[in-house]
N, C-alpha and C positions, 0 to 999 in steps of 0.2 A: 887230646884226640883230635883227629879229622873226621869227618867223614863224608862220605862218596853218596852220592844217589843219581842213577842210571836213570835216563827216562827216553820215549821215544821207540822203545821196541813194538813187532806185533806181525803182522801177516804183510806179505807184498809178494807181487808177481815175479816171474822173470823178468829179469830187464827192466826193472821198477826201480824205485828210489824211495829211500827212507835217510832222517837222521838223526842219530842219537845224540843226546846229551845227557854231559854228566856235571852234575854241580855240587860246591863242595861246601861245606860249611865245618864251623867246629873251631878249635885253635892252631889257625894254620902260622905256623913260626916263619915257616920259608917254603917255595916249591920250584924246585928243580928242572922236571920234567913231569909228564903227564901221558900215559898212553892206554890204547886197547888193547886188549885180548879177546880171544871166542874160545869155548868148547862146547863141542856137538859130543853127541850120547856117545860113551864110550871110548871117547878120545879123552888126548891131554889138553890142559888148556894151551893155545899155540897165539905166537905175536901175530897181531895186525899192523897196527901203528903208535906213533911216538911222537910227541915234541917236547922240546926245551923250550921253558917258560920264557926264558931271557931273550931270547932272539928268535924264536918261531922257530930253529930249524928243525924239519922231521924226515923221518924214517918210515919204511913200507916194508910189510912183506911182499914179498915176489906175485903171492897168490891175487893180491888187492892192489897193486901197483897201477896206477889210471883209471881205476874204478874210485877208490875209496881215497877221502879228503880230512885229514884232520885239523882242527885249526881250536883255536880259544882266544875267551876273552876275558883278560886279565880283571879288569873292573869288575866281571860275576862272575870271579873265579869258577867258570868252566869252561868244561873241553867239547866239542862235536866232535863227532865220524858222519861226513855224509857220504853214505852208499848210494852211488848209482851204478846203470846195468850191473844188477844183483844175478848171482845165481843161486841156483838148489845149494850145494856145495858153501853157499856162505851161511847157511841155516845154522844156530848155533846160540847159546846163551852168550852175549856178549858184556864184555867187564871191564873197565876203567880201575885205574890204578895211579898213584902218586909216588913220585921218589922226593922225598924234604932236600936233599943236601947232595951235591957234588962231592964225591968220595975217593976219586982221582983215576975212577974208569966210568964209562959209558956203559955199560951193557943193555941196553934197551930191550931186547929180546929175551931175557932173562926174568921170567917171574918171579925168582928171588931177590930180585935188585931191587922191588918197589916195597915203599911201608907202609900203606893203604890200599885196601880195593873197597870197590862198590857191590851189591849183593847178586846184580847183574839184572839183564834184560834180552827177554828172548826175541832171537829176529828168526822168524821162519817164512822162507821161499817156497813162491810154490811154483811146480813145471807147468 
């Protein structure tokens, strides 16, 4: 089993920055991709960003493109989400997710595509 632990959430003012981390531990056979999702109260979990482990290829939701940056540290088995120019609508619980193997499709924005999930970290943006 793989455990994912998010950290770095908190309260930030509009226009500010925050960096989230997701550390993986446990029995890691392989990593194909990792992603960040978020869920605001009363809303479905939505895709934020994803990164392919082998070559660092990234993809972003339109709502965060140009403001958020996903990166990874292979040696530390950690993925990051740098959040800049945050807005009140970025307020949510942020979750990291991991996909172990490529199985023919790249559905980075689909919650069902991922094998493991963290418990989430709260991000609140004040106006």
